[in-house]
C-alpha positions as CSV (number, residue, x, y, z in Angstrom):
1,X,-16.5,21.1,10.6
2,X,-12.8,21.2,10.9
3,X,-12.8,20.3,6.8
4,X,-14.9,23.6,6.1
5,X,-12.3,25.6,8.3
6,X,-9.1,24.1,6.9
7,X,-10.5,24.3,3.1
8,X,-10.9,28.0,3.5
9,X,-7.7,28.3,5.0
10,X,-6.0,26.4,2.3
11,X,-7.7,28.3,-0.6
12,X,-6.0,31.1,0.7
13,X,-2.4,29.4,0.8
14,X,-2.7,26.7,-1.6
15,X,-3.4,27.6,-5.6
16,X,-6.6,26.3,-6.5
17,X,-7.2,24.7,-2.8
18,X,-5.5,21.5,-3.3
19,X,-3.6,19.6,-6.1
20,X,-5.8,17.6,-7.6
21,X,-9.2,18.8,-9.5
22,X,-10.8,15.6,-9.0
23,X,-10.5,15.8,-5.4
24,X,-11.7,19.4,-4.9
25,X,-15.0,19.5,-2.8
26,X,-16.7,21.8,-5.1
27,X,-16.7,18.6,-7.6
28,X,-19.2,16.6,-4.8
29,X,-20.8,18.6,-2.4
30,X,-19.5,21.9,-2.0
31,X,-19.4,23.4,1.6
32,X,-20.3,19.9,3.0
33,X,-17.8,17.6,1.9
34,X,-15.2,16.4,4.3
35,X,-12.6,17.4,2.3
36,X,-9.4,15.7,4.2
37,X,-8.8,12.4,5.9
38,X,-7.0,11.6,9.0
39,X,-6.7,7.7,7.7
40,X,-7.9,5.1,5.5
41,X,-7.9,1.2,5.2
42,X,-9.9,-0.9,2.7
43,X,-12.2,1.2,1.4
44,X,-13.1,3.0,5.1
45,X,-12.0,6.2,5.4
46,X,-12.1,8.4,8.4
47,X,-12.5,12.3,8.0
48,X,-10.9,14.4,10.6
49,X,-13.7,14.4,13.0
50,X,-13.1,10.9,13.6
51,X,-16.4,9.7,11.4
52,X,-16.1,6.5,9.4
53,X,-17.3,6.5,5.8
54,X,-17.4,3.4,3.2
55,X,-15.6,5.0,0.0
56,X,-17.9,4.2,-2.8
57,X,-15.5,6.8,-5.5
58,X,-12.4,5.5,-4.4
59,X,-10.2,8.6,-5.5
60,X,-9.0,8.0,-9.2
61,X,-8.6,4.4,-9.0
62,X,-5.0,4.3,-7.8
63,X,-6.1,1.5,-5.2
64,X,-7.1,-1.6,-6.6
65,X,-6.0,-3.4,-3.7
66,X,-7.9,-1.1,-1.3
67,X,-6.5,1.7,0.4
68,X,-3.4,0.9,3.0
69,X,-3.0,-3.1,1.8
70,X,-1.4,-4.7,4.7
71,X,1.1,-6.7,2.1
72,X,2.4,-3.3,-0.1
73,X,2.6,-1.2,3.2
74,X,4.7,-4.4,4.7
75,X,6.6,-4.6,1.8
76,X,7.2,-0.9,1.4
77,X,7.8,-0.2,5.3
78,X,10.6,-3.1,5.3
79,X,12.6,-1.1,2.6
80,X,12.2,2.1,4.1
81,X,14.2,1.2,7.1
82,X,17.1,0.4,4.9
83,X,17.1,3.6,3.0
84,X,14.8,5.1,0.5
85,X,17.1,7.6,-1.8
86,X,21.6,7.5,-1.7
87,X,24.0,8.3,-4.6
88,X,23.3,5.0,-5.5
89,X,19.9,4.0,-7.6
90,X,17.9,1.1,-6.0
91,X,18.1,-2.4,-8.0
92,X,14.3,-2.9,-7.9
93,X,14.1,-0.2,-11.0
94,X,15.7,-3.2,-12.9
95,X,13.4,-5.8,-11.6
96,X,10.1,-3.3,-12.4
97,X,11.3,-2.8,-15.9
98,X,11.7,-6.1,-16.6
99,X,8.2,-7.2,-15.0
100,X,6.7,-5.1,-17.3
101,X,8.7,-6.0,-20.3
102,X,7.5,-9.4,-19.4
103,X,3.6,-8.3,-19.5
104,X,4.2,-6.3,-22.8
105,X,6.8,-8.7,-25.3
106,X,5.9,-5.8,-28.2
107,X,8.1,-3.0,-25.9
108,X,12.1,-3.0,-25.2
109,X,12.5,-0.3,-22.8
110,X,10.9,1.6,-19.9
111,X,11.1,5.1,-18.4
112,X,10.1,5.7,-15.2
113,X,8.2,8.9,-13.6
114,X,6.2,9.5,-10.8
115,X,2.7,10.8,-11.8
116,X,0.5,10.7,-15.1
117,X,1.2,13.8,-16.5
118,X,4.6,13.5,-16.4
119,X,4.0,9.9,-17.9
120,X,2.3,11.8,-20.9
121,X,5.4,14.6,-21.4
122,X,7.7,12.3,-21.0
123,X,5.8,10.0,-24.0
124,X,5.5,12.8,-26.4
125,X,9.4,14.4,-25.6
126,X,10.4,10.6,-26.8
127,X,7.6,10.7,-29.8
128,X,9.1,13.9,-31.3
129,X,12.5,12.9,-30.9
130,X,12.0,9.6,-32.4
131,X,9.8,10.9,-35.4
132,X,11.4,14.5,-36.1
133,X,8.0,16.1,-36.0
134,X,6.4,18.5,-34.0
135,X,2.2,17.8,-34.6
136,X,0.3,15.4,-32.1
137,X,-2.9,14.2,-32.8
138,X,-4.3,13.5,-29.5
139,X,-7.7,11.9,-28.1
140,X,-8.8,11.9,-24.5
141,X,-7.5,13.3,-21.4
142,X,-3.4,13.2,-21.5
143,X,-2.3,15.9,-18.4
144,X,-1.9,19.1,-17.8
145,X,1.5,20.0,-19.6
146,X,1.9,22.5,-22.1
147,X,2.0,20.5,-24.7
148,X,-1.1,19.0,-24.3
149,X,-3.5,22.3,-22.8
150,X,-2.0,24.0,-26.2
151,X,-5.0,22.3,-28.0
152,X,-7.0,25.0,-26.2
153,X,-4.8,28.0,-28.1
154,X,-6.4,27.1,-31.5
155,X,-10.0,27.5,-29.7
156,X,-11.2,27.0,-26.3
157,X,-13.8,24.4,-27.3
158,X,-10.8,21.9,-28.5
159,X,-10.8,20.0,-24.8
160,X,-14.3,20.3,-24.4
161,X,-14.8,16.5,-25.3
162,X,-11.4,15.5,-23.5
163,X,-11.3,17.3,-20.7
164,X,-13.2,20.6,-19.3
165,X,-15.3,22.7,-21.4
166,X,-14.1,26.0,-22.3
167,X,-10.9,25.7,-20.4
168,X,-8.4,28.5,-20.4
169,X,-4.7,27.6,-21.4
170,X,-3.6,30.6,-19.7
171,X,0.1,30.5,-19.3
172,X,0.6,28.0,-22.1
173,X,3.5,29.6,-25.1
174,X,1.0,30.9,-27.9
175,X,4.1,29.6,-30.2
176,X,2.6,26.3,-29.1
177,X,-0.2,27.1,-31.0
178,X,-1.5,24.4,-33.8
179,X,0.5,21.9,-32.7
180,X,-1.7,19.3,-31.0
181,X,-5.0,18.6,-32.7
182,X,-8.1,17.0,-31.3
183,X,-10.1,14.0,-32.7
184,X,-12.7,12.1,-31.1
185,X,-12.7,8.4,-30.6
186,X,-14.3,6.3,-33.2
187,X,-14.1,9.1,-35.4
188,X,-11.4,7.5,-37.8
189,X,-12.2,10.3,-40.6
190,X,-11.6,13.1,-38.6
191,X,-8.1,11.7,-37.6
192,X,-7.1,10.5,-41.3
193,X,-8.1,14.3,-42.4
194,X,-5.3,15.3,-39.4
195,X,-3.0,13.1,-41.2
196,X,-3.4,14.7,-44.5
197,X,-3.5,18.3,-43.0
198,X,-0.9,18.0,-41.1
199,X,2.8,16.9,-40.6
200,X,1.5,14.1,-38.0
201,X,4.6,12.4,-35.7
202,X,2.4,11.5,-33.3
203,X,-1.4,9.8,-32.3
204,X,-1.5,9.9,-28.6
205,X,-5.1,8.7,-27.3
206,X,-6.8,6.2,-24.7
207,X,-7.5,2.9,-25.9
208,X,-10.9,3.4,-24.7
209,X,-13.2,6.1,-23.5
210,X,-16.9,6.0,-22.3
211,X,-17.1,2.3,-23.4
212,X,-15.2,-0.9,-24.3
213,X,-12.6,-0.6,-27.0
214,X,-13.5,-0.7,-30.8
215,X,-11.2,-3.4,-31.8
216,X,-11.7,-2.1,-35.3
217,X,-11.3,1.4,-34.3
218,X,-8.3,0.6,-33.1
219,X,-7.0,-1.6,-36.2
220,X,-7.6,0.9,-38.6
221,X,-5.9,3.9,-36.5
222,X,-2.7,1.0,-36.1
223,X,-2.5,0.9,-39.9
224,X,-2.6,4.6,-40.6
225,X,-0.1,5.4,-38.2
226,X,2.6,2.6,-39.5
227,X,1.7,3.6,-43.6
228,X,2.4,7.4,-42.5
229,X,5.7,6.6,-40.2
230,X,3.7,8.1,-36.9
231,X,4.5,7.1,-33.5
232,X,1.3,5.7,-31.8
233,X,0.9,6.0,-28.3
234,X,-1.8,4.4,-26.0
235,X,-2.3,6.1,-22.9
236,X,-3.5,3.4,-20.1
237,X,-2.5,5.3,-17.1
238,X,-6.4,5.1,-16.0
239,X,-7.7,1.7,-18.0
240,X,-4.1,-0.2,-17.2
241,X,-4.7,-3.6,-14.7
242,X,-8.6,-3.0,-14.8
243,X,-9.6,-6.0,-17.4
244,X,-6.4,-8.2,-17.2
245,X,-3.0,-8.2,-16.1
246,X,-1.3,-5.2,-18.1
247,X,-3.3,-3.1,-20.9
248,X,-6.6,-3.5,-22.1
249,X,-5.0,-3.0,-25.5
250,X,-3.2,-6.7,-24.7
251,X,-6.5,-8.3,-24.9
252,X,-7.5,-6.7,-28.4
253,X,-4.0,-7.4,-29.8
254,X,-3.4,-4.1,-31.3
255,X,0.0,-2.9,-29.9
256,X,1.3,0.5,-30.1
257,X,4.5,1.7,-30.2
258,X,4.4,3.1,-27.1
259,X,2.4,3.3,-24.1
260,X,2.2,4.3,-20.2
261,X,0.7,3.1,-16.9
262,X,0.0,4.8,-13.5
263,X,-2.7,5.1,-10.8
264,X,-3.1,1.1,-10.1
265,X,0.0,0.2,-10.4
266,X,1.5,1.0,-7.2
267,X,-1.8,0.9,-5.2
268,X,-1.5,4.5,-4.0
269,X,2.3,5.0,-3.8
270,X,3.3,7.4,-6.7
271,X,4.9,5.1,-10.0
272,X,4.0,5.3,-13.4
273,X,6.1,3.8,-16.4
274,X,6.4,4.8,-20.0
275,X,7.2,1.5,-21.9
276,X,8.2,1.6,-25.9
277,X,9.6,0.0,-28.9
278,X,13.5,0.3,-28.2
279,X,14.5,1.6,-31.5
280,X,11.3,4.7,-30.3
281,X,13.0,4.7,-27.2
282,X,16.2,4.7,-28.0
283,X,15.9,7.8,-30.0
284,X,15.2,10.0,-27.2
285,X,18.7,9.3,-25.6
286,X,20.2,12.8,-26.3
287,X,17.4,14.4,-25.2
288,X,17.2,15.5,-21.5
289,X,14.9,13.5,-19.5
290,X,15.4,13.4,-15.7
291,X,13.8,14.0,-12.5
292,X,15.5,13.4,-8.7
293,X,12.2,11.9,-7.2
294,X,12.2,9.7,-10.1
295,X,14.9,7.7,-8.4
296,X,12.6,7.1,-5.4
297,X,12.3,3.5,-4.4
298,X,9.1,3.2,-2.5
299,X,7.4,3.3,-5.9
300,X,9.4,0.7,-7.4
301,X,8.7,-1.4,-4.2
302,X,5.2,-0.7,-4.1
303,X,4.4,-1.6,-8.1
304,X,6.5,-4.8,-7.8
305,X,4.5,-5.9,-4.7
306,X,1.6,-4.4,-6.1
307,X,1.8,-6.4,-9.6
308,X,2.3,-9.9,-7.5
309,X,-0.8,-9.5,-5.5
310,X,-2.9,-8.9,-8.0
311,X,-1.6,-11.4,-10.2
312,X,-2.2,-13.6,-6.9
313,X,-5.5,-12.5,-6.6
314,X,-6.6,-11.8,-10.2
315,X,-7.8,-8.5,-8.8
316,X,-9.0,-8.0,-12.3
317,X,-11.6,-10.4,-12.7
318,X,-12.6,-9.4,-9.2
319,X,-13.7,-5.8,-9.9
320,X,-14.9,-6.2,-13.5
321,X,-17.4,-8.9,-12.1
322,X,-18.1,-6.2,-9.2
323,X,-18.8,-3.3,-12.1
324,X,-21.2,-5.5,-14.2
325,X,-22.6,-6.6,-10.8
326,X,-23.3,-2.6,-9.7
327,X,-24.5,-1.8,-13.2
328,X,-26.9,-4.0,-13.1
329,X,-28.6,-3.2,-9.8
330,X,-28.3,0.4,-11.0
331,X,-30.0,-0.1,-14.3
332,X,-33.0,-2.0,-12.1
333,X,-32.8,0.7,-9.6
334,X,-33.6,3.3,-12.5
335,X,-35.9,1.2,-14.1
336,X,-37.8,1.4,-10.4
337,X,-38.1,5.0,-10.3
338,X,-38.6,5.4,-14.4
339,X,-35.1,7.8,-14.1
340,X,-33.5,7.5,-17.7
341,X,-29.7,7.0,-17.1
342,X,-26.4,6.4,-19.0
343,X,-24.3,4.1,-17.6
344,X,-20.8,4.3,-18.9
345,X,-17.4,2.9,-18.8
346,X,-15.2,-0.2,-18.8
347,X,-17.0,-2.8,-15.9
348,X,-14.2,-2.1,-12.9
349,X,-15.0,1.9,-13.4
350,X,-18.7,2.1,-13.6
351,X,-20.1,5.6,-13.8
352,X,-23.8,7.4,-14.3
353,X,-25.5,10.6,-15.1
354,X,-29.3,11.3,-15.8
355,X,-30.2,11.9,-18.6
356,X,-31.7,15.1,-17.4
357,X,-31.2,19.3,-17.7
358,X,-31.3,18.8,-13.4
359,X,-28.3,16.1,-13.9
360,X,-25.5,18.1,-11.8
361,X,-28.4,18.6,-9.1
362,X,-29.5,15.0,-8.6
363,X,-25.4,14.3,-8.7
364,X,-25.0,17.0,-6.0
365,X,-28.1,15.4,-3.9
366,X,-26.6,11.9,-4.3
367,X,-23.3,12.8,-2.2
368,X,-25.5,14.7,0.1
369,X,-28.0,12.3,1.3
370,X,-25.6,9.1,0.7
371,X,-23.1,11.4,3.3
372,X,-25.0,10.8,6.0
373,X,-25.9,7.4,5.3
374,X,-22.2,6.9,6.4
375,X,-20.3,7.0,2.6
376,X,-18.7,9.0,0.3
377,X,-20.5,8.6,-3.1
378,X,-21.3,10.5,-6.7
379,X,-22.1,9.1,-9.5
380,X,-18.7,7.2,-10.7
381,X,-16.5,4.0,-8.7
382,X,-13.4,2.9,-8.9
383,X,-13.7,-0.7,-8.3
384,X,-11.6,-2.4,-5.6
385,X,-11.4,-5.9,-4.3
386,X,-12.5,-4.5,-1.3
387,X,-16.3,-3.6,-3.2
388,X,-17.9,-6.9,-2.1
389,X,-21.3,-7.9,-3.1
390,X,-22.5,-7.5,0.3
391,X,-21.1,-4.0,0.1
392,X,-22.9,-3.1,-3.5
393,X,-25.9,-4.7,-2.4
394,X,-26.1,-2.5,0.7
395,X,-24.7,0.7,-0.8
396,X,-27.6,0.1,-3.8
397,X,-30.5,-0.4,-1.0
398,X,-29.4,2.9,0.7
399,X,-29.4,4.3,-3.0
400,X,-32.8,3.4,-3.5
401,X,-33.9,6.5,-1.3
402,X,-32.3,9.0,-3.4
403,X,-33.8,8.0,-6.6
404,X,-36.8,7.7,-5.1
405,X,-37.1,11.5,-4.2
406,X,-35.2,12.3,-7.6
407,X,-38.1,10.9,-9.4
408,X,-40.7,13.2,-7.7
409,X,-38.6,16.1,-8.3
410,X,-40.1,17.9,-11.2
411,X,-38.9,21.4,-11.1
412,X,-35.2,23.3,-10.8
413,X,-37.1,25.5,-8.6
414,X,-37.4,23.0,-6.1
415,X,-33.9,22.5,-5.8
416,X,-33.0,24.8,-2.7
417,X,-35.4,21.7,-0.8
418,X,-33.6,19.5,-2.2
419,X,-30.0,21.0,-1.6
420,X,-28.8,22.0,1.7
421,X,-25.9,24.2,-0.4
422,X,-24.5,25.1,-4.0
423,X,-24.9,22.5,-7.0
424,X,-21.6,20.4,-7.4
425,X,-19.3,21.9,-10.8
426,X,-18.8,19.5,-13.6
427,X,-15.7,17.7,-13.8
428,X,-13.2,16.2,-16.3
429,X,-15.1,14.7,-19.6
430,X,-13.1,11.8,-19.4
431,X,-12.8,8.1,-20.1
432,X,-16.3,7.3,-17.4
433,X,-17.6,10.7,-17.3
């Protein structure tokens, strides 16, 4: 297989083998995952051997409108012909800023970047400049930068409920120890203790974790932040545009001081946004926050067209309906074979885990068997408008055989009879895992 040879080469010349942990083949089907694609369209992906798959994972959720959406791509190509980067700025960044602020009336200013990790780091820099306090309380996954990974300098267990168990913060300056403090979603008392113990200047959190938002919890956090003059930041890089045209916090009527959006904003093109109240954003005017490729035009063009198409198709309604339908079918399948599973996540991002010590074995087996049937599959789906009822029905029907075999699996000793290769690695404990 071309992919195996190429990945072996990649691990020799690329740090960690690739750029994104969630796309490593070890996370799905070690030794047998296709790993690389030659082309993609809708929810179809072709590997280097030309085999076509139905993608029932859809990467990390960056393409709500499906891969290579013709309208978004056409708009991007139209502007590429006019030039992508020059000495001057592209006017579309102003247009996109105005569009995002119209969706979020509570905010007054925007800063753009190209990745979620960048957006989170920028938000923390701005918040610290505004609050004049270094300490940050976090809940959720917020990227790879030093400020975030420093959580594990005090204990390697601190990020166990937010990122990866036992993560080693190698390379993170020891001077950052004790400046960032984790708390669990819905644990208001823990957050309150952090505020009392430290000079917390920033509370940074995902609006939802393994389920839909808890409005009462969010309101209490909002009140706590206001009372103590703490900057409240909502990380909606993952949840944005999946339950409404904007962020989930809008549906809950709980407004932060800052928020970030990424992934789906450009439907596969690199663009992320940090929005915030003008007074807080302007506090960072004297700080150096700047990067060459934040001025690159294609991200802005893609985002403007993506927002227009999502609004036109009401994409969030489609993916909510698709996810809810899939979850119902999946629950029926688990009952049919007496398999206990947990189904988590907001409807548009469905994930499930088997209530078994063999969970990772079963997860690997699903990837293995469904690959044979022409699917890229795991225990999580970022739904797109291309995941039709017909596709879901076919997938569930094909998944039936996997569940049947798993139900008959009664011992870890039989693992070799089930799997051709190694068991997949564990991955992010984040919004939908």
